[in-house]
C-alpha positions in Angstrom: 7.0 -13.5 -7.7 3.3 -13.6 -6.9 0.9 -15.9 -5.1 -2.7 -15.7 -3.9 -1.8 -13.3 -1.1 -0.3 -10.5 -3.1 -0.1 -9.0 -6.5 3.1 -7.6 -8.2 2.8 -5.1 -11.0 5.0 -2.8 -13.0 3.4 0.7 -13.2 3.0 2.4 -16.6 5.0 5.4 -17.5 1.8 7.5 -17.2 1.1 6.3 -13.6 4.8 7.0 -12.6 4.6 10.5 -14.0 1.3 11.0 -12.1 2.9 9.9 -8.8 6.1 12.0 -9.3 3.9 15.0 -10.0 2.1 14.4 -6.7 5.4 14.0 -4.9 7.1 17.0 -6.4 4.1 19.3 -5.7 3.3 18.1 -2.2 4.1 20.4 0.7 7.4 19.4 2.4 6.1 20.4 5.8 4.1 17.7 7.5 0.4 18.4 8.0 -1.2 18.1 11.4 -3.0 14.8 10.9 -3.2 12.2 13.8 -3.0 9.2 11.5 0.2 10.7 9.9 1.8 11.3 13.3 1.0 7.7 14.4 2.4 6.4 11.1 5.6 8.3 11.5 6.1 7.0 15.1 5.4 3.5 14.0 7.6 3.5 10.8 10.2 5.9 12.2 10.7 7.5 8.8 9.7 11.0 7.4 6.3 10.6 5.8 4.2 13.1 3.8 0.6 12.5 2.7 -0.4 12.9 -0.9 -3.8 13.6 -2.4 -5.0 11.4 -5.3 -6.6 14.1 -7.5 -10.0 13.1 -8.8 -9.4 9.5 -7.6 -7.3 9.0 -10.7 -4.7 6.6 -9.2 -7.3 4.4 -7.5 -9.4 4.1 -10.7 -6.6 3.5 -13.1 -4.1 1.5 -11.1 -5.5 0.2 -7.8 -9.1 -0.8 -8.6 -8.0 -3.8 -10.7 -5.9 -5.1 -7.9 -8.7 -4.6 -5.3 -11.2 -6.5 -7.5 -8.7 -9.3 -8.1 -7.8 -9.9 -4.5 -11.3 -9.4 -3.2 -13.0 -11.7 -5.7 -10.4 -14.5 -5.6 -12.0 -15.5 -2.3 -14.7 -18.0 -3.3 -17.4 -16.7 -0.9 -17.0 -13.2 -2.2 -17.1 -14.3 -5.8 -20.1 -16.6 -5.3 -22.2 -14.0 -3.4 -21.2 -10.9 -5.4 -20.8 -12.3 -9.0 -22.6 -15.7 -9.2 -25.8 -15.3 -7.0 -25.7 -11.5 -6.7 -27.0 -12.0 -3.1 -25.1 -9.0 -2.0 -23.3 -6.0 -3.6 -19.6 -5.7 -3.6 -18.3 -3.3 -0.9 -17.3 0.2 -1.9 -13.6 0.5 -1.5 -11.8 3.8 -0.9 -8.2 4.9 -1.0 -7.9 6.1 2.6 -4.3 7.1 2.7 -1.5 7.8 0.2 1.9 8.8 1.4 5.5 9.1 0.3 8.5 7.9 2.4 12.0 9.3 2.2 14.9 7.3 3.6 18.6 7.8 3.8 21.3 5.1 3.9 21.2 3.0 7.1 17.5 3.7 7.6 14.9 1.0 7.6 11.2 0.3 8.3 10.7 -2.4 11.0 8.2 -5.2 10.6 4.6 -3.9 10.7 1.1 -4.4 9.3 -1.7 -2.0 8.5 -4.3 -4.1 10.3 -7.2 -1.7 10.5 -7.4 -1.3 6.7 -8.4 -3.8 4.0 -5.6 -3.7 1.5 -2.2 -1.9 1.4 0.5 -1.4 -1.3 4.0 -0.1 -1.7 5.5 1.4 -4.9 9.3 1.7 -5.3 9.8 5.1 -6.9 13.6 5.6 -6.4 16.0 2.8 -5.4 19.5 4.3 -5.4 21.2 0.9 -4.7 20.6 -2.7 -3.7 18.3 -3.2 -0.7 15.4 -5.6 0.2 11.7 -5.6 1.0 10.2 -8.6 2.8 6.8 -10.1 3.6 6.7 -12.1 6.9 4.3 -15.1 6.9 3.5 -16.7 10.2 3.4 -20.5 10.6 2.5 -22.9 13.3 4.7 -23.0 16.5 5.5 -19.3 16.1 7.7 -19.8 13.1 8.0 -16.8 10.7 8.9 -17.3 7.1 10.3 -14.2 5.3 9.5 -13.8 1.6 12.3 -11.5 0.3 12.0 -9.1 -2.6 15.5 -8.0 -3.6 15.5 -4.4 -4.9 17.8 -2.5 -7.2 17.5 0.6 -9.4 15.8 -1.5 -12.1 12.9 -2.1 -9.7 11.8 1.6 -9.8 8.1 1.5 -10.8 7.5 -1.9 -9.1 4.3 -2.2 -7.0 3.4 -4.8 -4.4 -0.3 -4.9 -3.5 -1.4 -7.1 -0.5 -3.8 -7.5 2.4 -3.3 -4.9 5.1 -2.7 -7.5 7.8 0.3 -9.0 6.0 3.4 -8.0 7.9 6.3 -6.5 5.9 9.6 -4.7 6.4 12.2 -2.7 4.5 15.9 -3.3 5.0 18.6 -0.5 5.1 20.8 0.3 2.2 24.4 1.6 2.1 27.0 3.4 0.1 25.1 6.4 -1.3 23.8 9.8 -0.1 20.8 9.5 -2.4 17.4 9.0 -0.9 15.3 5.9 -1.3 11.8 7.0 -2.1 8.6 4.9 -2.0 4.9 5.6 -2.1 2.5 3.5 0.0 -1.1 3.6 0.8 -4.1 1.9 2.5 -7.5 1.0 1.0 -10.5 0.6 3.2 -14.2 -0.1 2.9 -16.6 2.9 2.9 -19.1 2.8 5.8 -22.6 1.8 4.8 -24.9 4.7 3.9 -28.0 4.8 6.0 -31.3 5.3 4.3 -32.8 8.6 5.6 -35.9 6.7 6.6 -33.8 4.1 8.5 -33.4 4.5 12.3 -29.7 4.6 13.3 -30.5 2.2 16.2 
C-alpha cells in the first residue's frame, strides 16, 4: 500500500546484510546521548544508535526516497527542477537506531516532528503484529492506516514525513524479539560564506 504521503519498499539482500552488520557490531551498552535518552523515554523501548559507515545506507537506499517525496510537491519540483530558481536542500541522515521489543511491548503513537523525513525497517518479525499510521481529519477524527506484519515482512521499509504519527502494536506467543531499524532525515544548516556577516 502506498500513497502520496509515504513510500513502501522491500530492501535488497545487500542492504539487509549491511544493516544486520551494523546491528551485530553495535555496542549493546547505550551511549550517553541526549537525543537517545529522550527517544527511549518517548518510545519506552530499548534503543541503540547505529552509525551509517561512509553514508552508504543513505546514498544507496534512502536518497531515492528523499528525492521522490521532496520533489513530488509541485512547488519544490518547479523551483528546483524546472526554473532552477533555488538549489535542492542538502539532506542528512541525522539518526539511525535499532529497537528491540519483547512480546506484550509496543510503541505508542508518536511523530518525529523536528525532522524532515523518517523511516522504519522491519528486520525481524517473530509473529503477527501491526504497524499503523494515524491520519487526522476534521472534527478531531483520526483514521488509522494499518500495515499487518508477519515474518514475510522482514526487509520491508516504510518511508514517510516525520510529522506523520505512527504506532506499533504488541505481539504475543513467542520469546523471540521483534527487531526494527528506524531513522530520521533532516536538512543540513546553510553554510555561511566566510565573507558573510552572521547578523
